[in-house]
N, CA, C and O atoms as a printed pandas DataFrame, in Angstrom:
     atom_number atom_name residue_name chain_id  residue_number  x_coord  y_coord  z_coord
0              1         N          MET        A               1   43.698  -84.305   -6.833
1              2        CA          MET        A               1   43.118  -83.044   -7.179
2              3         C          MET        A               1   43.329  -82.061   -6.056
3              4         O          MET        A               1   43.191  -82.389   -4.877
4              5         N          MET        A               2   43.666  -80.844   -6.446
5              6        CA          MET        A               2   43.920  -79.854   -5.412
6              7         C          MET        A               2   42.671  -79.037   -5.164
7              8         O          MET        A               2   41.918  -78.721   -6.084
8              9         N          LYS        A               3   42.476  -78.715   -3.949
9             10        CA          LYS        A               3   41.334  -77.883   -3.585
10            11         C          LYS        A               3   41.720  -76.414   -3.777
11            12         O          LYS        A               3   42.846  -76.007   -3.491
12            13         N          GLN        A               4   40.748  -75.624   -4.273
13            14        CA          GLN        A               4   40.981  -74.187   -4.346
14            15         C          GLN        A               4   40.643  -73.598   -3.004
15            16         O          GLN        A               4   39.572  -73.843   -2.448
16            17         N          THR        A               5   41.545  -72.838   -2.504
17            18        CA          THR        A               5   41.346  -72.260   -1.185
18            19         C          THR        A               5   40.677  -70.903   -1.278
19            20         O          THR        A               5   40.318  -70.329   -0.249
20            21         N          GLY        A               6   40.501  -70.383   -2.450
21            22        CA          GLY        A               6   39.843  -69.098   -2.585
22            23         C          GLY        A               6   40.809  -67.935   -2.500
23            24         O          GLY        A               6   40.374  -66.783   -2.514
24            25         N          THR        A               7   42.068  -68.186   -2.414
25            26        CA          THR        A               7   43.025  -67.100   -2.355
26            27         C          THR        A               7   43.381  -66.665   -3.761
27            28         O          THR        A               7   43.373  -67.470   -4.692
28            29         N          ILE        A               8   43.683  -65.429   -3.907
29            30        CA          ILE        A               8   43.994  -64.868   -5.212
30            31         C          ILE        A               8   45.495  -64.908   -5.456
31            32         O          ILE        A               8   45.929  -64.678   -6.585
32            33         N          ALA        A               9   46.263  -65.177   -4.490
33            34        CA          ALA        A               9   47.711  -65.125   -4.592
34            35         C          ALA        A               9   48.255  -66.108   -5.614
35            36         O          ALA        A               9   49.312  -65.852   -6.190
36            37         N          ARG        A              10   47.592  -67.200   -5.857
37            38        CA          ARG        A              10   48.089  -68.197   -6.778
38            39         C          ARG        A              10   47.840  -67.803   -8.235
39            40         O          ARG        A              10   48.480  -68.340   -9.139
40            41         N          ARG        A              11   46.919  -66.875   -8.465
41            42        CA          ARG        A              11   46.594  -66.492   -9.831
42            43         C          ARG        A              11   47.686  -65.591  -10.386
43            44         O          ARG        A              11   48.449  -64.977   -9.640
44            45         N          SER        A              12   47.743  -65.527  -11.703
45            46        CA          SER        A              12   48.784  -64.706  -12.329
46            47         C          SER        A              12   48.384  -63.236  -12.258
47            48         O          SER        A              12   47.194  -62.927  -12.200
48            49         N          PRO        A              13   49.359  -62.323  -12.262
49            50        CA          PRO        A              13   49.058  -60.893  -12.171
50            51         C          PRO        A              13   48.262  -60.363  -13.362
51            52         O          PRO        A              13   47.520  -59.395  -13.191
52            53         N          CYS        A              14   48.369  -60.925  -14.524
53            54        CA          CYS        A              14   47.614  -60.465  -15.691
54            55         C          CYS        A              14   46.128  -60.704  -15.494
55            56         O          CYS        A              14   45.302  -59.917  -15.956
56            57         N          ILE        A              15   45.795  -61.759  -14.827
57            58        CA          ILE        A              15   44.396  -62.058  -14.589
58            59         C          ILE        A              15   43.828  -61.090  -13.553
59            60         O          ILE        A              15   42.644  -60.756  -13.595
60            61         N          LEU        A              16   44.659  -60.649  -12.640
61            62        CA          LEU        A              16   44.189  -59.736  -11.602
62            63         C          LEU        A              16   43.802  -58.369  -12.162
63            64         O          LEU        A              16   42.864  -57.747  -11.662
64            65         N          LEU        A              17   44.500  -57.893  -13.181
65            66        CA          LEU        A              17   44.213  -56.567  -13.724
66            67         C          LEU        A              17   43.099  -56.664  -14.749
67            68         O          LEU        A              17   43.292  -57.253  -15.812
68            69         N          PRO        A              18   41.954  -56.105  -14.458
69            70        CA          PRO        A              18   40.902  -56.094  -15.461
70            71         C          PRO        A              18   41.280  -55.148  -16.601
71            72         O          PRO        A              18   42.254  -54.401  -16.506
72            73         N          ASN        A              19   40.510  -55.191  -17.659
73            74        CA          ASN        A              19   40.822  -54.386  -18.839
74            75         C          ASN        A              19   40.816  -52.886  -18.528
75            76         O          ASN        A              19   41.614  -52.149  -19.106
76            77         N          PHE        A              20   39.962  -52.422  -17.656
77            78        CA          PHE        A              20   39.861  -50.987  -17.416
78            79         C          PHE        A              20   41.021  -50.451  -16.593
79            80         O          PHE        A              20   41.123  -49.239  -16.406
80            81         N          LEU        A              21   41.894  -51.313  -16.096
81            82        CA          LEU        A              21   43.054  -50.831  -15.357
82            83         C          LEU        A              21   44.333  -50.878  -16.184
83            84         O          LEU        A              21   45.408  -50.570  -15.670
84            85         N          GLU        A              22   44.237  -51.257  -17.451
85            86        CA          GLU        A              22   45.422  -51.236  -18.294
86            87         C          GLU        A              22   45.786  -49.787  -18.572
87            88         O          GLU        A              22   44.900  -48.997  -18.900
88            89         N          PRO        A              23   47.042  -49.411  -18.456
89            90        CA          PRO        A              23   47.457  -48.001  -18.567
90            91         C          PRO        A              23   47.074  -47.357  -19.894
91            92         O          PRO        A              23   46.643  -46.204  -19.905
92            93         N          ASP        A              24   47.214  -48.052  -20.990
93            94        CA          ASP        A              24   46.878  -47.446  -22.279
94            95         C          ASP        A              24   45.391  -47.142  -22.376
95            96         O          ASP        A              24   44.991  -46.077  -22.845
96            97         N          LEU        A              25   44.584  -48.087  -21.931
97            98        CA          LEU        A              25   43.135  -47.865  -21.974
98            99         C          LEU        A              25   42.713  -46.752  -21.026
99           100         O          LEU        A              25   41.815  -45.971  -21.339
100          101         N          VAL        A              26   43.354  -46.682  -19.878
101          102        CA          VAL        A              26   43.025  -45.626  -18.914
102          103         C          VAL        A              26   43.348  -44.265  -19.506
103          104         O          VAL        A              26   42.552  -43.334  -19.380
104          105         N          VAL        A              27   44.483  -44.134  -20.138
105          106        CA          VAL        A              27   44.883  -42.855  -20.743
106          107         C          VAL        A              27   43.921  -42.481  -21.861
107          108         O          VAL        A              27   43.482  -41.335  -21.952
108          109         N          LYS        A              28   43.593  -43.451  -22.713
109          110        CA          LYS        A              28   42.660  -43.172  -23.813
110          111         C          LYS        A              28   41.294  -42.745  -23.277
111          112         O          LYS        A              28   40.680  -41.808  -23.788
112          113         N          ARG        A              29   40.832  -43.436  -22.250
113          114        CA          ARG        A              29   39.534  -43.105  -21.677
114          115         C          ARG        A              29   39.557  -41.694  -21.062
115          116         O          ARG        A              29   38.602  -40.933  -21.214
116          117         N          GLN        A              30   40.653  -41.352  -20.367
117          118        CA          GLN        A              30   40.756  -40.016  -19.763
118          119         C          GLN        A              30   40.814  -38.935  -20.839
119          120         O          GLN        A              30   40.202  -37.877  -20.695
120          121         N          GLU        A              31   41.557  -39.206  -21.925
121          122        CA          GLU        A              31   41.620  -38.231  -23.017
122          123         C          GLU        A              31   40.252  -38.049  -23.661
123          124         O          GLU        A              31   39.858  -36.926  -23.975
124          125         N          ALA        A              32   39.534  -39.134  -23.859
125          126        CA          ALA        A              32   38.194  -39.033  -24.453
126          127         C          ALA        A              32   37.257  -38.272  -23.521
127          128         O          ALA        A              32   36.439  -37.470  -23.971
128          129         N          LEU        A              33   37.380  -38.525  -22.233
129          130        CA          LEU        A              33   36.552  -37.823  -21.254
130          131         C          LEU        A              33   36.876  -36.333  -21.237
131          132         O          LEU        A              33   35.973  -35.497  -21.180
132          133         N          ALA        A              34   38.169  -36.002  -21.287
133          134        CA          ALA        A              34   38.566  -34.588  -21.307
134          135         C          ALA        A              34   38.073  -33.907  -22.575
135          136         O          ALA        A              34   37.615  -32.765  -22.533
136          137         N          ALA        A              35   38.166  -34.616  -23.720
137          138        CA          ALA        A              35   37.689  -34.041  -24.970
138          139         C          ALA        A              35   36.179  -33.817  -24.922
139          140         O          ALA        A              35   35.685  -32.794  -25.397
140          141         N          ALA        A              36   35.453  -34.767  -24.352
141          142        CA          ALA        A              36   33.996  -34.611  -24.244
142          143         C          ALA        A              36   33.649  -33.442  -23.336
143          144         O          ALA        A              36   32.733  -32.676  -23.633
144          145         N          ARG        A              37   34.371  -33.300  -22.237
145          146        CA          ARG        A              37   34.128  -32.168  -21.332
146          147         C          ARG        A              37   34.425  -30.847  -22.023
147          148         O          ARG        A              37   33.687  -29.874  -21.863
148          149         N          LEU        A              38   35.507  -30.816  -22.792
149          150        CA          LEU        A              38   35.860  -29.597  -23.516
150          151         C          LEU        A              38   34.779  -29.230  -24.526
151          152         O          LEU        A              38   34.410  -28.061  -24.642
152          153         N          ARG        A              39   34.265  -30.225  -25.262
153          154        CA          ARG        A              39   33.170  -29.948  -26.215
154          155         C          ARG        A              39   31.938  -29.413  -25.508
155          156         O          ARG        A              39   31.311  -28.455  -25.959
156          157         N          MET        A              40   31.599  -30.051  -24.386
157          158        CA          MET        A              40   30.414  -29.597  -23.640
158          159         C          MET        A              40   30.614  -28.183  -23.115
159          160         O          MET        A              40   29.683  -27.379  -23.132
160          161         N          GLN        A              41   31.830  -27.870  -22.644
161          162        CA          GLN        A              41   32.096  -26.526  -22.129
162          163         C          GLN        A              41   32.020  -25.499  -23.250
163          164         O          GLN        A              41   31.506  -24.399  -23.047
164          165         N          GLU        A              42   32.525  -25.848  -24.431
165          166        CA          GLU        A              42   32.449  -24.932  -25.567
166          167         C          GLU        A              42   30.995  -24.690  -25.969
167          168         O          GLU        A              42   30.613  -23.562  -26.281
168          169         N          GLU        A              43   30.187  -25.748  -25.962
169          170        CA          GLU        A              43   28.765  -25.583  -26.273
170          171         C          GLU        A              43   28.083  -24.686  -25.245
171          172         O          GLU        A              43   27.262  -23.835  -25.590
172          173         N          LEU        A              44   28.433  -24.889  -23.983
173          174        CA          LEU        A              44   27.844  -24.068  -22.930
174          175         C          LEU        A              44   28.256  -22.610  -23.073
175          176         O          LEU        A              44   27.438  -21.709  -22.886
176          177         N          ASN        A              45   29.521  -22.376  -23.404
177          178        CA          ASN        A              45   29.989  -20.999  -23.603
178          179         C          ASN        A              45   29.284  -20.348  -24.791
179          180         O          ASN        A              45   28.938  -19.167  -24.743
180          181         N          ALA        A              46   29.072  -21.126  -25.863
181          182        CA          ALA        A              46   28.371  -20.588  -27.031
182          183         C          ALA        A              46   26.934  -20.227  -26.674
183          184         O          ALA        A              46   26.435  -19.178  -27.082
184          185         N          GLN        A              47   26.270  -21.091  -25.915
185          186        CA          GLN        A              47   24.903  -20.790  -25.486
186          187         C          GLN        A              47   24.868  -19.558  -24.592
187          188         O          GLN        A              47   23.945  -18.748  -24.687
188          189         N          ALA        A              48   25.862  -19.411  -23.726
189          190        CA          ALA        A              48   25.913  -18.241  -22.842
190          191         C          ALA        A              48   26.105  -16.965  -23.655
191          192         O          ALA        A              48   25.497  -15.938  -23.355
192          193         N          GLU        A              49   26.941  -17.028  -24.674
193          194        CA          GLU        A              49   27.147  -15.852  -25.532
194          195         C          GLU        A              49   25.861  -15.482  -26.269
195          196         O          GLU        A              49   25.512  -14.306  -26.373
196          197         N          LYS        A              50   25.160  -16.496  -26.778
197          198        CA          LYS        A              50   23.887  -16.223  -27.461
198          199         C          LYS        A              50   22.891  -15.583  -26.498
199          200         O          LYS        A              50   22.184  -14.643  -26.860
200          201         N          TYR        A              51   22.842  -16.096  -25.279
201          202        CA          TYR        A              51   21.912  -15.558  -24.288
202          203         C          TYR        A              51   22.265  -14.111  -23.953
203          204         O          TYR        A              51   21.381  -13.260  -23.857
204          205         N          LYS        A              52   23.561  -13.832  -23.773
205          206        CA          LYS        A              52   23.981  -12.458  -23.466
206          207         C          LYS        A              52   23.627  -11.518  -24.612
207          208         O          LYS        A              52   23.164  -10.400  -24.386
208          209         N          GLU        A              53   23.845  -11.973  -25.834
209          210        CA          GLU        A              53   23.527  -11.144  -26.994
210          211         C          GLU        A              53   22.021  -10.877  -27.068
211          212         O          GLU        A              53   21.596   -9.762  -27.369
212          213         N          LYS        A              54   21.230  -11.898  -26.794
213          214        CA          LYS        A              54   19.775  -11.729  -26.806
214          215         C          LYS        A              54   19.335  -10.750  -25.719
215          216         O          LYS        A              54   18.471   -9.905  -25.954
216          217         N          GLN        A              55   19.932  -10.865  -24.526
217          218        CA          GLN        A              55   19.587   -9.943  -23.447
218          219         C          GLN        A              55   19.973   -8.512  -23.804
219          220         O          GLN        A              55   19.233   -7.578  -23.496
220          221         N          LYS        A              56   21.129   -8.328  -24.453
221          222        CA          LYS        A              56   21.534   -6.986  -24.881
222          223         C          LYS        A              56   20.531   -6.418  -25.875
223          224         O          LYS        A              56   20.167   -5.244  -25.801
224          225         N          GLN        A              57   20.082   -7.265  -26.812
225          226        CA          GLN        A              57   19.108   -6.800  -27.801
226          227         C          GLN        A              57   17.790   -6.416  -27.136
227          228         O          GLN        A              57   17.176   -5.414  -27.500
228          229         N          LEU        A              58   17.354   -7.218  -26.155
229          230        CA          LEU        A              58   16.109   -6.899  -25.452
230          231         C          LEU        A              58   16.236   -5.592  -24.675
231          232         O          LEU        A              58   15.324   -4.765  -24.686
232          233         N          GLU        A              59   17.371   -5.411  -23.999
233          234        CA          GLU        A              59   17.579   -4.168  -23.246
234          235         C          GLU        A              59   17.637   -2.971  -24.178
235          236         O          GLU        A              59   17.102   -1.909  -23.860
236          237         N          GLU        A              60   18.285   -3.134  -25.330
237          238        CA          GLU        A              60   18.362   -2.042  -26.302
238          239         C          GLU        A              60   16.965   -1.708  -26.837
239          240         O          GLU        A              60   16.637   -0.536  -27.023
240          241         N          GLU        A              61   16.151   -2.724  -27.083
241          242        CA          GLU        A              61   14.788   -2.491  -27.557
242          243         C          GLU        A              61   13.952   -1.767  -26.503
243          244         O          GLU        A              61   13.191   -0.854  -26.824
244          245         N          LYS        A              62   14.100   -2.183  -25.235
245          246        CA          LYS        A              62   13.379   -1.498  -24.156
246          247         C          LYS        A              62   13.817   -0.046  -24.046
247          248         O          LYS        A              62   12.997    0.848  -23.839
248          249         N          ARG        A              63   15.130    0.181  -24.189
249          250        CA          ARG        A              63   15.647    1.549  -24.106
250          251         C          ARG        A              63   15.085    2.393  -25.248
251          252         O          ARG        A              63   14.707    3.546  -25.041
252          253         N          ARG        A              64   15.028    1.823  -26.450
253          254        CA          ARG        A              64   14.464    2.559  -27.591
254          255         C          ARG        A              64   12.989    2.877  -27.367
255          256         O          ARG        A              64   12.524    3.971  -27.688
256          257         N          GLN        A              65   12.259    1.909  -26.812
257          258        CA          GLN        A              65   10.835    2.149  -26.547
258          259         C          GLN        A              65   10.658    3.259  -25.518
259          260         O          GLN        A              65    9.793    4.120  -25.677
260          261         N          LYS        A              66   11.476    3.244  -24.461
261          262        CA          LYS        A              66   11.375    4.301  -23.445
262          263         C          LYS        A              66   11.693    5.660  -24.054
263          264         O          LYS        A              66   11.019    6.648  -23.763
264          265         N          ILE        A              67   12.717    5.709  -24.896
265          266        CA          ILE        A              67   13.071    6.972  -25.544
266          267         C          ILE        A              67   11.926    7.441  -26.431
267          268         O          ILE        A              67   11.597    8.627  -26.448
268          269         N          ALA        A              68   11.319    6.513  -27.167
269          270        CA          ALA        A              68   10.199    6.885  -28.043
270          271         C          ALA        A              68    9.017    7.400  -27.222
271          272         O          ALA        A              68    8.376    8.382  -27.595
272          273         N          ILE        A              69    8.737    6.736  -26.112
273          274        CA          ILE        A              69    7.619    7.164  -25.259
274          275         C          ILE        A              69    7.891    8.541  -24.677
275          276         O          ILE        A              69    7.020    9.412  -24.687
276          277         N          LEU        A              70    9.110    8.735  -24.165
277          278        CA          LEU        A              70    9.440   10.038  -23.581
278          279         C          LEU        A              70    9.438   11.138  -24.633
279          280         O          LEU        A              70    8.972   12.246  -24.367
280          281         N          THR        A              71    9.948   10.848  -25.816
281          282        CA          THR        A              71    9.943   11.840  -26.885
282          283         C          THR        A              71    8.513   12.193  -27.266
283          284         O          THR        A              71    8.183   13.367  -27.436
284          285         N          ASN        A              72    7.674   11.190  -27.398
285          286        CA          ASN        A              72    6.271   11.420  -27.738
286          287         C          ASN        A              72    5.595   12.248  -26.641
287          288         O          ASN        A              72    4.837   13.176  -26.924
288          289         N          PHE        A              73    5.885   11.893  -25.380
289          290        CA          PHE        A              73    5.292   12.624  -24.257
290          291         C          PHE        A              73    5.740   14.082  -24.268
291          292         O          PHE        A              73    4.933   14.993  -24.084
292          293         N          CYS        A              74    7.035   14.287  -24.486
293          294        CA          CYS        A              74    7.552   15.662  -24.499
294          295         C          CYS        A              74    6.952   16.464  -25.649
295          296         O          CYS        A              74    6.634   17.643  -25.490
296          297         N          LEU        A              75    6.798   15.825  -26.808
297          298        CA          LEU        A              75    6.202   16.527  -27.940
298          299         C          LEU        A              75    4.751   16.894  -27.654
299          300         O          LEU        A              75    4.311   18.001  -27.962
300          301         N          CYS        A              76    4.013   15.959  -27.065
301          302        CA          CYS        A              76    2.608   16.241  -26.738
302          303         C          CYS        A              76    2.521   17.348  -25.697
303          304         O          CYS        A              76    1.679   18.240  -25.798
304          305         N          GLU        A              77    3.385   17.285  -24.709
305          306        CA          GLU        A              77    3.366   18.307  -23.660
306          307         C          GLU        A              77    3.727   19.671  -24.240
307          308         O          GLU        A              77    3.130   20.686  -23.880
308          309         N          GLN        A              78    4.711   19.687  -25.143
309          310        CA          GLN        A              78    5.118   20.943  -25.761
310          311         C          GLN        A              78    3.982   21.509  -26.606
311          312         O          GLN        A              78    3.750   22.718  -26.605
312          313         N          GLN        A              79    3.279   20.647  -27.321
313          314        CA          GLN        A              79    2.157   21.113  -28.130
314          315         C          GLN        A              79    1.040   21.649  -27.246
315          316         O          GLN        A              79    0.405   22.649  -27.579
316          317         N          GLU        A              80    0.803   20.987  -26.124
317          318        CA          GLU        A              80   -0.230   21.469  -25.196
318          319         C          GLU        A              80    0.159   22.821  -24.616
319          320         O          GLU        A              80   -0.682   23.706  -24.457
320          321         N          LEU        A              81    1.446   22.972  -24.299
321          322        CA          LEU        A              81    1.892   24.260  -23.761
322          323         C          LEU        A              81    1.749   25.354  -24.808
323          324         O          LEU        A              81    1.324   26.466  -24.493
324          325         N          GLU        A              82    2.100   25.047  -26.044
325          326        CA          GLU        A              82    1.977   26.051  -27.098
326          327         C          GLU        A              82    0.514   26.405  -27.344
327          328         O          GLU        A              82    0.177   27.579  -27.499
328          329         N          SER        A              83   -0.358   25.393  -27.380
329          330        CA          SER        A              83   -1.771   25.674  -27.601
330          331         C          SER        A              83   -2.392   26.289  -26.351
331          332         O          SER        A              83   -3.313   27.099  -26.457
332          333         N          GLY        A              84   -1.906   25.920  -25.181
333          334        CA          GLY        A              84   -2.412   26.464  -23.925
334          335         C          GLY        A              84   -1.958   27.889  -23.707
335          336         O          GLY        A              84   -2.653   28.656  -23.042
336          337         N          ALA        A              85   -0.816   28.267  -24.244
337          338        CA          ALA        A              85   -0.305   29.632  -24.068
338          339         C          ALA        A              85   -1.188   30.631  -24.807
339          340         O          ALA        A              85   -1.386   31.746  -24.326
340          341         N          SER        A              86   -1.710   30.257  -25.945
341          342        CA          SER        A              86   -2.564   31.176  -26.699
342          343         C          SER        A              86   -3.931   31.311  -26.026
343          344         O          SER        A              86   -4.535   32.382  -26.079
344          345         N          THR        A              87   -4.426   30.247  -25.397
345          346        CA          THR        A              87   -5.738   30.321  -24.760
346          347         C          THR        A              87   -5.635   30.794  -23.317
347          348         O          THR        A              87   -6.635   31.228  -22.745
348          349         N          SER        A              88   -4.445   30.722  -22.712
349          350        CA          SER        A              88   -4.332   31.121  -21.312
350          351         C          SER        A              88   -4.308   32.635  -21.155
351          352         O          SER        A              88   -4.418   33.131  -20.034
352          353         N          SER        A              89   -4.168   33.378  -22.233
353          354        CA          SER        A              89   -4.195   34.831  -22.130
354          355         C          SER        A              89   -5.596   35.314  -21.776
355          356         O          SER        A              89   -5.743   36.387  -21.191
356          357         N          THR        A              90   -6.616   34.553  -22.115
357          358        CA          THR        A              90   -7.976   34.904  -21.736
358          359         C          THR        A              90   -8.358   34.044  -20.534
359          360         O          THR        A              90   -8.635   32.853  -20.678
360          361         N          VAL        A              91   -8.371   34.644  -19.364
361          362        CA          VAL        A              91   -8.697   33.920  -18.147
362          363         C          VAL        A              91  -10.212   33.825  -18.032
363          364         O          VAL        A              91  -10.892   34.847  -18.116
364          365         N          PRO        A              92  -10.754   32.640  -17.844
365          366        CA          PRO        A              92  -12.213   32.521  -17.714
366          367         C          PRO        A              92  -12.678   33.153  -16.403
367          368         O          PRO        A              92  -12.043   33.012  -15.358
368          369         N          LYS        A              93  -13.792   33.844  -16.493
369          370        CA          LYS        A              93  -14.335   34.522  -15.309
370          371         C          LYS        A              93  -15.189   33.529  -14.518
371          372         O          LYS        A              93  -15.885   32.701  -15.106
372          373         N          PRO        A              94  -15.135   33.613  -13.187
373          374        CA          PRO        A              94  -15.973   32.718  -12.392
374          375         C          PRO        A              94  -17.443   33.092  -12.563
375          376         O          PRO        A              94  -17.786   34.259  -12.753
376          377         N          LYS        A              95  -18.294   32.087  -12.493
377          378        CA          LYS        A              95  -19.722   32.321  -12.657
378          379         C          LYS        A              95  -20.271   32.996  -11.409
379          380         O          LYS        A              95  -19.970   32.591  -10.287
380          381         N          ALA        A              96  -21.071   34.018  -11.616
381          382        CA          ALA        A              96  -21.601   34.794  -10.508
382          383         C          ALA        A              96  -22.856   34.154   -9.914
383          384         O          ALA        A              96  -23.192   34.443   -8.765
384          385         N          ASN        A              97  -23.544   33.314  -10.641
385          386        CA          ASN        A              97  -24.811   32.779  -10.160
386          387         C          ASN        A              97  -24.658   31.423   -9.461
387          388         O          ASN        A              97  -25.633   30.680   -9.352
388          389         N          LYS        A              98  -23.463   31.093   -8.991
389          390        CA          LYS        A              98  -23.275   29.832   -8.278
390          391         C          LYS        A              98  -23.889   29.931   -6.895
391          392         O          LYS        A              98  -23.714   30.933   -6.202
392          393         N          LYS        A              99  -24.610   28.890   -6.490
393          394        CA          LYS        A              99  -25.175   28.833   -5.155
394          395         C          LYS        A              99  -24.260   27.999   -4.274
395          396         O          LYS        A              99  -23.696   27.008   -4.737
396          397         N          PRO        A             100  -24.103   28.378   -3.019
397          398        CA          PRO        A             100  -23.304   27.522   -2.147
398          399         C          PRO        A             100  -24.056   26.223   -1.871
399          400         O          PRO        A             100  -25.286   26.206   -1.845
400          401         N          LEU        A             101  -23.328   25.158   -1.669
401          402        CA          LEU        A             101  -23.955   23.869   -1.421
402          403         C          LEU        A             101  -24.597   23.812   -0.039
403          404         O          LEU        A             101  -25.619   23.149    0.135
404          405         N          ARG        A             102  -24.020   24.492    0.938
405          406        CA          ARG        A             102  -24.559   24.511    2.302
406          407         C          ARG        A             102  -24.695   25.952    2.765
407          408         O          ARG        A             102  -24.071   26.872    2.237
408          409         N          SER        A             103  -25.508   26.096    3.738
409          410        CA          SER        A             103  -25.620   27.432    4.314
410          411         C          SER        A             103  -24.359   27.720    5.112
411          412         O          SER        A             103  -23.625   26.794    5.457
412          413         N          GLY        A             104  -24.098   28.967    5.409
413          414        CA          GLY        A             104  -22.873   29.371    6.086
414          415         C          GLY        A             104  -22.743   28.826    7.491
415          416         O          GLY        A             104  -21.623   28.619    7.957
416          417         N          GLY        A             105  -23.845   28.585    8.187
417          418        CA          GLY        A             105  -23.773   28.143    9.570
418          419         C          GLY        A             105  -23.875   26.647    9.730
419          420         O          GLY        A             105  -24.260   26.170   10.798
420          421         N          TYR        A             106  -23.552   25.915    8.733
421          422        CA          TYR        A             106  -23.703   24.457    8.801
422          423         C          TYR        A             106  -22.620   23.847    9.670
423          424         O          TYR        A             106  -21.433   24.120    9.490
424          425         N          ASN        A             107  -23.049   23.006   10.628
425          426        CA          ASN        A             107  -22.127   22.242   11.449
426          427         C          ASN        A             107  -22.727   20.853   11.630
427          428         O          ASN        A             107  -23.759   20.715   12.287
428          429         N          PRO        A             108  -22.115   19.835   11.070
429          430        CA          PRO        A             108  -22.724   18.507   11.120
430          431         C          PRO        A             108  -22.780   17.925   12.526
431          432         O          PRO        A             108  -23.595   17.037   12.778
432          433         N          LEU        A             109  -21.945   18.390   13.451
433          434        CA          LEU        A             109  -21.952   17.838   14.799
434          435         C          LEU        A             109  -23.020   18.447   15.697
435          436         O          LEU        A             109  -23.470   17.813   16.652
436          437         N          SER        A             110  -23.413   19.647   15.399
437          438        CA          SER        A             110  -24.378   20.296   16.281
438          439         C          SER        A             110  -25.821   19.936   15.940
439          440         O          SER        A             110  -26.714   20.130   16.765
440          441         N          GLY        A             111  -26.053   19.434   14.779
441          442        CA          GLY        A             111  -27.411   19.085   14.404
442          443         C          GLY        A             111  -28.169   20.257   13.842
443          444         O          GLY        A             111  -29.329   20.114   13.455
444          445         N          GLU        A             112  -27.550   21.400   13.788
445          446        CA          GLU        A             112  -28.225   22.564   13.213
446          447         C          GLU        A             112  -27.962   22.585   11.717
447          448         O          GLU        A             112  -27.095   21.860   11.228
448          449         N          GLY        A             113  -28.661   23.366   11.027
449          450        CA          GLY        A             113  -28.454   23.502    9.607
450          451         C          GLY        A             113  -29.686   23.122    8.813
451          452         O          GLY        A             113  -29.647   23.145    7.582
452          453         N          GLY        A             114  -30.748   22.783    9.456
453          454        CA          GLY        A             114  -32.014   22.569    8.779
454          455         C          GLY        A             114  -32.152   21.235    8.096
455          456         O          GLY        A             114  -33.043   21.075    7.262
456          457         N          GLY        A             115  -31.324   20.279    8.404
457          458        CA          GLY        A             115  -31.460   18.976    7.774
458          459         C          GLY        A             115  -32.590   18.182    8.399
459          460         O          GLY        A             115  -33.024   18.498    9.507
460          461         N          THR        A             116  -33.072   17.166    7.717
461          462        CA          THR        A             116  -34.158   16.355    8.260
462          463         C          THR        A             116  -33.650   15.393    9.313
463          464         O          THR        A             116  -34.418   14.985   10.184
464          465         N          CYS        A             117  -32.393   15.019    9.264
465          466        CA          CYS        A             117  -31.819   14.135   10.269
466          467         C          CYS        A             117  -30.917   14.949   11.173
467          468         O          CYS        A             117  -30.158   15.802   10.712
468          469         N          SER        A             118  -31.006   14.682   12.447
469          470        CA          SER        A             118  -30.077   15.352   13.355
470          471         C          SER        A             118  -29.642   14.331   14.399
471          472         O          SER        A             118  -30.394   13.427   14.762
472          473         N          TRP        A             119  -28.454   14.492   14.853
473          474        CA          TRP        A             119  -27.911   13.592   15.859
474          475         C          TRP        A             119  -27.709   14.365   17.137
475          476         O          TRP        A             119  -27.180   15.477   17.130
476          477         N          ARG        A             120  -28.129   13.775   18.224
477          478        CA          ARG        A             120  -27.912   14.399   19.512
478          479         C          ARG        A             120  -27.146   13.438   20.384
479          480         O          ARG        A             120  -27.383   12.231   20.342
480          481         N          PRO        A             121  -26.247   13.952   21.162
481          482        CA          PRO        A             121  -25.530   13.039   22.067
482          483         C          PRO        A             121  -26.458   12.527   23.151
483          484         O          PRO        A             121  -27.398   13.217   23.544
484          485         N          GLY        A             122  -26.202   11.328   23.634
485          486        CA          GLY        A             122  -27.030   10.740   24.677
486          487         C          GLY        A             122  -26.797   11.418   26.021
487          488         O          GLY        A             122  -25.829   12.158   26.198
488          489         N          ARG        A             123  -27.712   11.151   26.978
489          490        CA          ARG        A             123  -27.579   11.749   28.313
490          491         C          ARG        A             123  -26.380   11.165   29.012
491          492         O          ARG        A             123  -26.015   10.008   28.802
492          493         N          ARG        A             124  -25.782   11.968   29.831
493          494        CA          ARG        A             124  -24.684   11.462   30.636
494          495         C          ARG        A             124  -25.239   10.798   31.862
495          496         O          ARG        A             124  -26.353   11.090   32.295
496          497         N          GLY        A             125  -24.469    9.918   32.409
497          498        CA          GLY        A             125  -24.881    9.272   33.662
498          499         C          GLY        A             125  -25.203    7.824   33.412
499          500         O          GLY        A             125  -25.184    7.332   32.284
500          501         N          PRO        A             126  -25.501    7.154   34.516
501          502        CA          PRO        A             126  -25.795    5.726   34.371
502          503         C          PRO        A             126  -27.151    5.531   33.710
503          504         O          PRO        A             126  -28.053    6.361   33.826
504          505         N          SER        A             127  -27.260    4.433   33.030
505          506        CA          SER        A             127  -28.544    4.155   32.380
506          507         C          SER        A             127  -29.545    3.698   33.438
507          508         O          SER        A             127  -29.176    3.167   34.485
508          509         N          ALA        A             128  -30.788    3.915   33.139
509          510        CA          ALA        A             128  -31.827    3.529   34.088
510          511         C          ALA        A             128  -31.933    2.020   34.130
511          512         O          ALA        A             128  -31.712    1.351   33.121
512          513         N          GLY        A             129  -32.256    1.501   35.246
513          514        CA          GLY        A             129  -32.399    0.068   35.396
514          515         C          GLY        A             129  -31.302   -0.469   36.292
515          516         O          GLY        A             129  -30.534    0.300   36.870
516          517         N          GLY        A             130  -31.231   -1.691   36.403
517          518        CA          GLY        A             130  -30.235   -2.306   37.048
518          519         C          GLY        A             130  -29.797   -2.563   38.294
519          520         O          GLY        A             130  -28.763   -3.208   38.464
């Protein structure tokens, strides 16, 4: 009986090549992989187109809303100007019986003005003690 030495050199070359290294299978596997990648890329491109179309629709809707808001604002402003032009010809007269809120000589820093609270600055110099 012969001992196996563990070397692969004695084995036949067909045994050395596993199934995944056969040229026909490798080509078929690469073609299937390329086809799968192409399908995935086409799906991704389709999704990107849908997304772009949706974004265009959203932007168009926002633009329409802005136009509607501005048109409404301009119409309201124009109506106010038209209604304001008829009433602006009569200028309201200021009321003669208004009282001033403070007397003319009011100065909050001086403490004058007849208020119940007044502030006076402290004495200069060192404080007593110490």
